[in-house]
N, C-alpha and C positions, 0 to 999 in steps of 0.2 A: 417321545419319538425314538425309534430305534435306527441306528446307522449300521448297516451290514456291509462289510468290505468283502468283495469276492475272494474266495479261497480256492486253492487248487488241490484236488484229491491226489495225494502222493502214496497212499497205502490203503488197502481194503482188508478188513477183517470180517469175512462173511459169517463166521461162527458167532461173533459178538454183535453183529449188525452195526458195525461202526467203521468209520474211515479216519485216516489221519490226513489233516489238511495243512497247507502252508498258507498263512495269511501275512503277507508282507514280511516274510522271513521268520515268522513265529509259527512253530508247529504244535498241533494239539489234536487229540482224539475227540471226535464228536459222533453222536448217534446218527445212524441212517434209518432208524425205525420208521420214520414218517414218510420216507420216500417210496412212492409206488413204482417208479421206474428204476432199473438198476443203474448204479454208478460205475464208471470206469476210471482207471488211472488217467490223470490229465484233465478230467472234467473240472469245470469251475462251478462252485456252488455258493449259495447264500446261507448263512447260519444264524439261528436265533436261539438264545439260551441253551446252547449245546446240542442243538438238533439241526441237521441239514433240512432246510425248508424247500429249496428248489434248485434245479440245475439251471445255469444261465449260459448264454452264447459266449464263446471264447472271445470274440471281437469286442463285445460289450464289456466283458469282464476286464480285459486288458485296458480298454479306454477308461473305465472307472478307476482301476488301480493307478493309472497315470495321473488322473485328476487328484486322487488322494495324496500321491507323492508330491504334487505341486502345492497342495494345501499345506502339507507338513513343512515343506521347504520355506514357504512364505511365513508360516508361523515361527519357524526357527529364526528366520532373518529378523522378524519383528522383535522377538525376544532378545536378540543380540544387540539391537540398536536402542532398545528402550532403557532409559536410565533406571537404575535400581530404586531410586526414590519414588518412582511412579508405580512400582510393583506392589 
């Protein structure tokens, strides 16, 4: 199963058919070769193995990002309270 976190397009390189995205604060370049529709700065996309697979609605993307942040926070809290002997 693949888990794709929404990423926001922050730069576009038309010559290389790639975009730079921000995924929860991590920036990376990914290919936009597989996208039929053009991407614009600020668009939210889903990425699989280094390729933009599709563009998603901003509201849905922001909701998903909030859920991921909640999951990370809960996992960090669990790690903080779990005795090291159980790890």
